[in-house]
C-alpha positions as CSV (number, residue, x, y, z in Angstrom):
1,M,6.1,43.2,-58.9
2,A,2.6,42.1,-59.7
3,M,2.4,39.9,-62.8
4,A,0.6,41.2,-65.9
5,F,-3.1,40.5,-66.1
6,T,-5.9,40.9,-68.6
7,E,-7.4,44.4,-68.6
8,K,-10.9,43.5,-67.4
9,R,-12.9,45.1,-64.7
10,T,-14.8,42.7,-62.4
11,S,-18.3,43.7,-61.5
12,C,-20.2,42.9,-58.3
13,P,-21.3,39.2,-58.5
14,T,-25.0,38.5,-59.0
15,E,-25.4,36.7,-55.6
16,C,-23.3,39.2,-53.7
17,T,-23.7,39.3,-49.9
18,F,-22.3,42.9,-49.7
19,T,-24.2,46.0,-50.9
20,E,-23.0,46.9,-54.3
21,T,-21.6,50.2,-53.1
22,D,-19.5,48.5,-50.4
23,W,-18.4,45.8,-52.8
24,N,-17.1,48.4,-55.3
25,V,-15.1,50.1,-52.5
26,L,-13.6,46.9,-51.1
27,A,-12.7,45.5,-54.5
28,K,-10.2,48.2,-55.1
29,Y,-7.9,46.9,-52.3
30,W,-5.5,43.9,-52.0
31,Y,-6.1,40.9,-49.8
32,P,-4.4,37.6,-49.0
33,V,-6.2,34.5,-50.5
34,A,-3.8,31.7,-49.8
35,K,-0.6,30.7,-48.1
36,S,2.3,30.5,-50.6
37,E,3.2,27.0,-49.6
38,D,-0.3,25.8,-50.4
39,V,-0.2,27.1,-54.0
40,M,1.5,24.5,-56.2
41,N,1.1,23.3,-59.8
42,K,-2.4,22.1,-58.9
43,P,-5.4,24.5,-59.1
44,L,-6.6,25.7,-55.7
45,P,-10.1,27.2,-55.3
46,V,-10.5,30.3,-53.1
47,K,-13.1,33.0,-52.7
48,L,-12.7,36.7,-52.3
49,L,-15.7,39.1,-51.9
50,D,-18.1,36.4,-53.1
51,V,-16.0,35.9,-56.3
52,E,-14.8,32.4,-57.0
53,L,-11.1,32.3,-57.9
54,V,-8.5,29.7,-58.8
55,V,-4.9,30.0,-57.8
56,Y,-2.0,28.0,-59.2
57,R,1.7,28.2,-60.1
58,A,2.7,28.4,-63.7
59,G,6.4,28.0,-63.7
60,D,7.8,30.8,-61.5
61,K,4.6,32.8,-61.6
62,V,1.5,32.6,-59.4
63,V,-1.7,33.0,-61.3
64,V,-5.0,34.2,-59.8
65,A,-8.0,34.0,-62.1
66,R,-11.7,33.6,-62.2
67,D,-12.5,30.0,-61.4
68,L,-14.5,29.7,-64.6
69,C,-13.9,28.3,-68.0
70,V,-15.3,30.8,-70.5
71,H,-16.6,28.0,-72.8
72,R,-19.2,26.3,-70.6
73,G,-18.7,27.7,-67.1
74,T,-16.9,24.7,-65.5
75,P,-14.7,25.5,-62.5
76,L,-11.1,25.4,-63.6
77,S,-10.1,24.3,-60.0
78,M,-11.6,20.9,-61.1
79,G,-8.9,20.7,-63.8
80,W,-5.2,20.2,-63.9
81,M,-1.9,21.7,-65.1
82,D,-0.2,20.9,-68.4
83,G,3.2,22.6,-68.1
84,E,2.3,26.3,-67.4
85,N,-1.2,26.0,-68.8
86,I,-4.3,25.2,-66.9
87,V,-6.7,22.6,-68.5
88,C,-10.5,22.6,-68.1
89,P,-11.8,19.1,-67.3
90,Y,-15.0,19.4,-69.3
91,H,-13.7,19.9,-72.9
92,G,-9.9,20.2,-72.4
93,F,-9.6,23.9,-73.2
94,S,-6.1,25.0,-72.2
95,Y,-5.3,28.5,-70.9
96,A,-1.9,30.2,-70.8
97,P,-0.7,32.1,-67.6
98,G,-1.9,35.4,-69.1
99,G,-5.4,34.0,-69.5
100,Q,-5.5,33.4,-73.3
101,C,-7.0,30.1,-74.6
102,V,-4.2,28.3,-76.5
103,A,-5.8,24.9,-77.3
104,I,-9.3,23.6,-78.2
105,P,-8.8,19.8,-78.6
106,A,-12.1,19.4,-80.5
107,H,-10.8,21.8,-83.2
108,P,-7.0,21.7,-83.1
109,E,-6.5,23.6,-86.4
110,A,-9.1,26.3,-85.7
111,K,-8.1,29.9,-85.1
112,I,-8.8,30.7,-81.5
113,S,-10.8,33.8,-80.8
114,P,-9.2,36.4,-78.4
115,R,-12.5,36.4,-76.6
116,L,-11.6,33.0,-75.2
117,C,-9.6,34.5,-72.4
118,L,-9.8,34.1,-68.6
119,T,-10.0,37.1,-66.3
120,V,-6.6,37.0,-64.6
121,F,-5.9,39.3,-61.6
122,P,-2.6,40.8,-60.4
123,S,-0.9,38.9,-57.7
124,V,2.2,39.2,-55.4
125,D,3.8,36.8,-53.0
126,R,4.5,38.6,-49.7
127,Y,5.1,37.4,-46.2
128,G,4.4,33.8,-47.1
129,L,1.0,34.8,-48.6
130,I,-0.5,35.2,-52.0
131,W,-2.2,38.6,-52.3
132,T,-4.5,39.8,-55.1
133,T,-7.1,42.5,-55.9
134,L,-10.2,42.4,-58.0
135,N,-10.3,45.9,-59.3
136,G,-7.3,47.7,-57.7
137,E,-5.0,49.8,-59.8
138,E,-2.2,50.3,-57.3
139,E,-0.7,47.7,-54.9
140,T,-1.9,48.2,-51.4
141,V,-0.2,45.3,-49.6
142,P,0.9,46.7,-46.2
143,P,4.5,46.8,-45.0
144,F,5.8,44.1,-42.7
145,P,9.5,44.7,-42.8
146,K,10.7,42.1,-40.3
147,W,9.5,39.2,-42.5
148,G,12.6,37.6,-43.8
149,D,14.9,39.7,-41.6
150,A,17.9,37.6,-40.6
151,G,17.6,38.9,-37.0
152,Y,14.1,37.5,-36.7
153,V,12.3,34.2,-36.9
154,S,9.2,34.3,-39.0
155,F,6.3,31.9,-39.4
156,I,2.6,32.0,-40.3
157,A,0.1,31.2,-37.6
158,P,-2.7,28.7,-38.3
159,V,-5.2,30.0,-40.8
160,I,-8.6,30.2,-39.3
161,D,-12.1,30.7,-40.8
162,I,-14.5,32.9,-38.9
163,N,-18.3,33.0,-39.5
164,G,-18.4,36.7,-38.9
165,S,-17.6,40.0,-40.6
166,A,-14.1,41.0,-41.4
167,G,-14.8,44.5,-40.1
168,R,-15.7,43.1,-36.7
169,Q,-12.6,40.8,-36.7
170,V,-10.2,43.7,-37.4
171,E,-11.8,45.9,-34.8
172,G,-11.5,43.1,-32.3
173,F,-7.8,42.9,-33.1
174,L,-7.4,46.6,-32.3
175,D,-9.5,46.4,-29.1
176,V,-7.3,46.8,-26.0
177,A,-10.1,46.5,-23.4
178,H,-11.0,42.9,-24.1
179,F,-7.7,41.3,-23.1
180,A,-8.7,40.8,-19.4
181,W,-12.0,39.2,-20.3
182,V,-11.5,37.2,-23.6
183,H,-7.9,36.2,-23.2
184,T,-7.8,35.3,-19.5
185,A,-6.8,31.7,-20.3
186,T,-4.0,32.6,-22.6
187,F,-2.1,35.7,-21.4
188,A,-4.3,38.3,-19.6
189,D,-5.6,38.8,-16.1
190,R,-9.0,39.9,-15.0
191,H,-7.5,41.7,-12.1
192,N,-5.7,43.9,-14.5
193,A,-8.5,45.3,-16.7
194,F,-7.7,49.0,-16.4
195,V,-7.1,50.7,-19.8
196,P,-4.8,53.7,-19.5
197,S,-5.3,56.7,-21.7
198,Y,-3.7,56.5,-25.1
199,K,-3.4,58.5,-28.2
200,V,-4.7,57.7,-31.8
201,T,-3.2,59.6,-34.7
202,R,-4.1,59.6,-38.4
203,T,-1.2,58.7,-40.8
204,G,-0.8,58.8,-44.5
205,S,-1.8,55.2,-44.7
206,G,-4.4,54.9,-42.0
207,I,-4.2,55.0,-38.2
208,H,-1.5,54.6,-35.6
209,T,-1.9,53.9,-31.9
210,D,0.7,53.7,-29.1
211,Y,-0.7,51.8,-26.1
212,L,1.2,51.5,-22.8
213,S,0.0,49.2,-20.1
214,T,1.1,46.6,-17.5
215,V,-0.6,43.7,-19.3
216,S,2.1,41.1,-20.0
217,N,2.4,39.4,-23.3
218,Y,3.9,36.1,-21.9
219,P,1.7,33.1,-22.0
220,K,-0.1,31.9,-18.9
221,G,2.0,29.3,-17.1
222,M,5.3,30.8,-18.3
223,K,7.4,32.8,-15.8
224,D,7.3,36.5,-16.7
225,P,10.9,37.7,-16.5
226,S,10.0,41.4,-17.1
227,P,11.0,43.9,-14.4
228,A,8.4,44.9,-11.8
229,G,6.2,47.7,-13.1
230,F,7.4,47.2,-16.7
231,K,5.2,49.0,-19.2
232,W,4.4,47.0,-22.3
233,L,4.2,49.1,-25.5
234,R,1.9,47.9,-28.2
235,E,2.0,49.8,-31.5
236,Y,-1.0,49.4,-33.7
237,D,-1.1,50.4,-37.4
238,V,-4.2,50.2,-39.4
239,Y,-4.0,49.8,-43.2
240,P,-7.6,50.2,-44.3
241,P,-9.9,48.7,-45.1
242,L,-9.0,45.3,-43.5
243,T,-5.4,44.9,-42.5
244,A,-3.7,45.9,-39.2
245,R,-0.3,45.4,-37.7
246,L,0.8,45.1,-34.1
247,V,4.3,45.4,-32.7
248,V,4.7,44.3,-29.1
249,H,7.8,45.7,-27.3
250,F,9.2,43.2,-24.7
251,P,12.0,44.0,-22.2
252,D,15.6,44.2,-23.6
253,E,14.5,45.5,-27.0
254,K,12.8,42.3,-27.9
255,Q,10.0,42.7,-30.4
256,L,7.0,40.7,-31.6
257,W,5.5,41.7,-35.0
258,I,2.0,40.4,-35.9
259,L,0.1,41.1,-39.2
260,N,-3.6,40.7,-39.0
261,A,-4.4,40.1,-42.7
262,V,-7.9,39.1,-43.5
263,C,-9.6,37.8,-46.6
264,P,-13.3,38.9,-46.7
265,V,-14.6,35.7,-48.3
266,S,-18.2,37.0,-48.1
267,A,-20.1,39.4,-45.9
268,R,-20.1,37.1,-43.0
269,K,-17.3,34.7,-43.6
270,T,-13.7,35.8,-43.0
271,R,-10.4,33.9,-43.4
272,L,-7.6,35.2,-41.1
273,F,-4.0,35.0,-42.2
274,C,-1.4,36.0,-39.6
275,P,2.3,36.3,-40.4
276,I,4.5,36.6,-37.2
277,S,8.1,37.7,-36.7
278,Q,10.1,38.0,-33.5
279,N,13.7,38.7,-32.6
280,F,13.9,36.4,-29.5
281,D,13.5,32.7,-28.8
282,K,14.8,32.0,-32.3
283,T,14.9,28.3,-31.5
284,L,11.3,28.3,-30.5
285,S,9.0,25.4,-31.4
286,V,6.9,26.8,-34.3
287,E,4.4,24.1,-33.5
288,D,4.0,25.3,-29.9
289,A,3.9,29.0,-31.1
290,C,1.2,28.1,-33.6
291,A,-0.9,26.2,-31.0
292,F,-0.7,29.2,-28.6
293,N,-1.8,31.7,-31.3
294,L,-4.6,29.4,-32.4
295,R,-6.0,29.4,-28.8
296,I,-6.0,33.2,-28.9
297,F,-7.6,33.3,-32.4
298,N,-10.4,30.9,-31.2
299,E,-11.0,33.1,-28.1
300,D,-11.6,36.1,-30.5
301,R,-13.5,34.0,-33.0
302,E,-16.1,33.1,-30.4
303,M,-16.8,36.8,-29.7
304,V,-16.9,37.9,-33.4
305,E,-19.3,35.1,-34.4
306,N,-21.7,36.1,-31.7
307,Q,-21.8,39.9,-32.0
308,K,-25.0,41.7,-33.0
309,P,-25.4,43.3,-35.3
310,E,-23.2,41.1,-37.4
311,E,-22.2,44.1,-39.5
312,L,-19.7,46.7,-38.2
313,P,-21.9,49.8,-37.7
314,L,-20.2,52.9,-39.0
315,D,-23.0,55.1,-37.6
316,L,-21.5,55.9,-34.2
317,Q,-24.9,56.3,-32.7
318,T,-25.7,52.6,-33.2
319,E,-23.6,51.3,-30.3
320,A,-22.3,52.8,-27.0
321,H,-18.6,53.7,-26.7
322,I,-16.1,54.2,-23.9
323,M,-12.7,56.0,-23.7
324,A,-10.9,52.7,-24.4
325,D,-12.6,52.5,-27.8
326,K,-10.7,55.4,-29.3
327,T,-9.0,53.2,-31.9
328,S,-12.2,51.5,-32.8
329,I,-14.0,54.8,-33.2
330,A,-11.2,56.2,-35.4
331,Y,-11.3,53.0,-37.5
332,R,-15.0,53.2,-38.1
333,R,-14.7,56.9,-39.1
334,L,-12.0,56.0,-41.5
335,L,-14.1,53.3,-43.2
336,K,-17.0,55.7,-43.5
337,E,-14.7,58.3,-45.2
338,M,-13.6,55.6,-47.7
339,G,-17.2,55.4,-48.9
340,L,-18.4,52.3,-47.0
341,G,-22.0,52.3,-45.8
342,K,-23.4,53.1,-42.3
343,Q,-24.2,49.4,-42.0
344,Y,-20.8,48.2,-43.3
345,T,-21.1,44.5,-44.1
346,S,-17.7,43.1,-44.6
């Protein structure tokens, strides 16, 4: 369950890089902002949708709050923890996990006004990540059921920062035609660029795609033990606006689950978090697996950072499309239905 939080609505920040309309839509959803293991009893600064936040542990609770002391505007991430309370480094104001100021050292006997209260947001710890929302009323953290399953080994791939839009990054994750060109050095083959026809369906939560092809998922340099002519099934599920899940089906009922979970730091800066679970090679070197995935992420990052326009155009007349783009087209239409602008800047 998400911890209790102060009943305050957050408004679009003054120096916002999104349009106000897009920001108000995006702020209703949940996003990862940090790895769980990085959140300790020390304030950690993060940013979501141009809003500066501070994340920290208060006992067994994870607190996500505005990184701002309400007294004189000092970032609380510059401060420290005193038990479960966070302390501002400027005048020593101390705030309880729920946000209420509980100590003013300059006036220890004074009654503290209830207005001296931080904006604290709901948070949950899922799949090794801390998720939060700025204005969401219902939790929208997507399902990733194999995380923690005893039959699977799970880990988080290296976190990567992308100087590009989150919408472009998610669409790239869903793109099946780029394998042979962008990932030639890691797992794909330019002599196998054909994209077979596939079907995209709308679900209650977003979009589902089943994609069958002969493109192997084994790394280059590793012997591919799959039978001749084996068809690789890749199941994509989109949880709008900015999360997608991929399940790759290997031979012998082996499965690889990947969650593409992005934090839209600003309109053109994206932080990618990627929990991974698999039911094979359970003694794998996580270090080697992380290095392999980092190579793939950097191959994609180079494309996203150089796309023009930087925004993800929701007006389908802006860019050309081919049959292989069916998932991308469905994704853009879904974002438009959610109320995002024609020139979606995420």
